[in-house]
N, C-alpha and C positions, 0 to 999 in steps of 0.2 A: 595632510590626510594620507593614510596608507590603505591600500586595498589588498585584502588577503586573496591569494589565488585560490580558485575553486579546485579541489582535488579531482583529478581525472577519474580516479577510482573511488566511488562512494564508500563511506565507512559501513561496517556491518550493521550498525544501528539503523542506517538509512534503509538497507535491504529489509531488515526486520519490520520496520514501520510500513514499508511499501507492501510487503507480503501480508501483513496483518490487515491492512486496509483492503487489499484485493480480496482476501479471504472473507472478510466481513461482507463485502459487496456481493460476492458469489453466494454466500450463505443466505443473505436476505433475498436475493433473486430466486433461489431455489425454494425458499419458504413461500414466497408469493405465488410461484407457479404451482406448487403442491396444494395451496389453499383454494385455488380456482377450480380444481378438478373435483 
């Protein structure tokens, strides 16, 4: 069995997915707050 080392610096795709996820969460949170008022 061989274990691949985890890269210390994540690949650009990882950052893209992370930013997209956070953006969606922020967008949904803003829509919910705006709908209450």
